[in-house]
C-alpha positions in Angstrom: 153.8 128.1 142.9 150.7 129.7 140.3 147.4 130.7 142.5 144.7 129.0 140.9 141.0 130.0 140.4 140.0 127.7 143.0 142.0 129.1 145.4 141.0 132.6 144.6 137.4 131.2 145.1 138.4 129.6 148.3 139.5 132.7 149.8 136.6 135.0 148.5 134.5 132.1 150.5 136.2 132.6 153.9 136.2 136.3 153.7 132.5 136.2 152.8 131.7 133.8 155.5 133.6 135.2 158.2 132.4 138.7 157.5 128.9 137.3 157.5 129.1 135.5 160.8 130.7 138.4 162.5 128.4 140.8 161.4 125.3 138.6 162.6 126.7 137.7 165.8 127.5 141.6 166.4 130.9 140.8 167.5 134.1 139.6 166.4 137.3 140.6 164.8 137.6 140.7 160.8 140.8 141.6 160.4 142.4 138.4 160.3 140.1 136.5 158.1 139.8 139.6 155.9 143.7 139.8 155.5 144.8 136.3 156.0 142.4 134.4 153.7 144.6 133.9 151.0 147.2 132.5 152.9 145.1 130.3 154.5 143.8 128.9 151.2 147.0 128.0 150.2 148.2 126.5 153.5 145.3 124.1 153.7 145.2 123.1 150.0 148.8 122.9 149.4 150.5 122.2 152.5 148.7 120.9 155.6 147.8 117.3 155.8 144.7 116.3 157.4 141.8 113.7 157.3 137.9 115.0 157.6 137.1 111.7 158.3 139.5 111.2 161.2 140.3 114.4 162.7 142.4 112.8 165.4 144.8 111.5 162.9 148.0 111.0 164.6 149.9 112.2 161.8 147.8 114.7 160.9 149.7 118.4 160.6 148.8 121.1 163.1 147.8 124.5 162.8 147.5 126.9 165.9 146.2 129.9 165.7 147.7 132.1 168.1 145.8 135.1 167.8 142.7 133.2 168.4 140.6 136.5 168.2 140.5 135.7 164.6 139.1 132.4 164.9 136.3 132.9 161.9 139.2 132.3 159.8 139.8 128.9 160.7 135.8 128.3 161.1 135.3 129.4 157.9 138.1 127.0 156.6 136.7 124.1 158.8 133.1 124.7 157.2 134.5 124.8 153.7 136.3 121.3 154.5 133.4 119.8 156.1 134.4 119.5 159.6 131.4 121.7 160.8 128.2 122.9 159.3 126.9 126.3 158.3 124.5 126.3 161.3 127.7 126.2 163.4 128.7 129.1 161.6 125.4 130.9 162.3 126.0 130.2 165.8 129.3 132.2 166.0 130.1 133.6 169.8 126.7 132.0 170.8 126.3 130.3 174.2 126.8 126.3 173.9 128.2 127.1 170.3 131.4 124.8 168.8 132.2 128.0 167.0 133.2 130.3 170.1 134.9 133.6 170.2 138.4 132.1 170.7 139.1 128.6 169.3 138.8 125.8 172.1 140.4 122.4 171.9 138.1 119.5 172.2 134.9 121.8 171.6 135.3 122.3 167.4 136.9 119.6 165.3 139.9 120.6 163.6 141.0 123.0 166.3 144.4 121.9 168.0 145.0 124.2 170.6 142.7 126.6 172.9 143.8 130.1 172.3 143.1 133.4 174.0 145.7 135.1 175.8 148.2 136.9 173.4 151.1 134.8 172.6 149.8 131.9 174.3 149.4 129.9 170.9 153.1 130.0 169.9 154.2 128.2 173.3 151.6 125.6 172.4 152.9 125.3 168.8 156.6 125.0 170.1 155.5 122.6 172.6 153.8 120.1 169.9 156.7 120.1 167.7 159.2 119.5 170.4 156.4 116.3 171.1 156.5 115.6 167.6 160.2 115.3 167.3 160.4 113.0 170.2 158.0 110.8 169.4 159.7 110.7 165.5 162.9 109.8 167.6 161.2 107.2 169.7 158.9 105.6 167.1 160.8 106.5 163.8 160.3 109.0 161.4 158.3 106.7 159.3 155.6 106.7 161.6 155.6 110.0 163.2 156.1 112.4 160.1 154.0 115.5 160.6 154.7 119.3 161.4 153.4 122.4 163.1 152.2 125.6 161.7 151.3 128.8 164.3 149.8 131.7 162.6 150.7 134.7 165.1 150.3 138.4 165.2 149.8 139.0 168.6 150.0 142.4 170.0 
């Protein structure tokens, strides 16, 4: 697969948004967004199926960030895709923000699981994958046909 200029620019934007938000918050973990920006750009551009207009689309692919302390990676992507605003990014790690230090399900559109304790996301992702398989068996693979991805770098 050829790595395009568009993917390079997306990865650079992820890095810049992440570092800027972490610097402004005076708190956060830059390693994940800096190191995984290229992977995330390819994953969201070439593999994941989702709908910004319908974030709860039943057949969307799921991405669980088990290493939730690197949350600015996913928040930067969610901003670039239109799920959250630049003002939300500017409020990273602030009280009552939709961009808390660790992703929280139900708080931020596009977040599939709350992660915090190391290793928690891996179990969540396995559960989601098992549920997807059970739903596909019950309702048919044409109706339920999504994948679950997990980013894990715990401990």
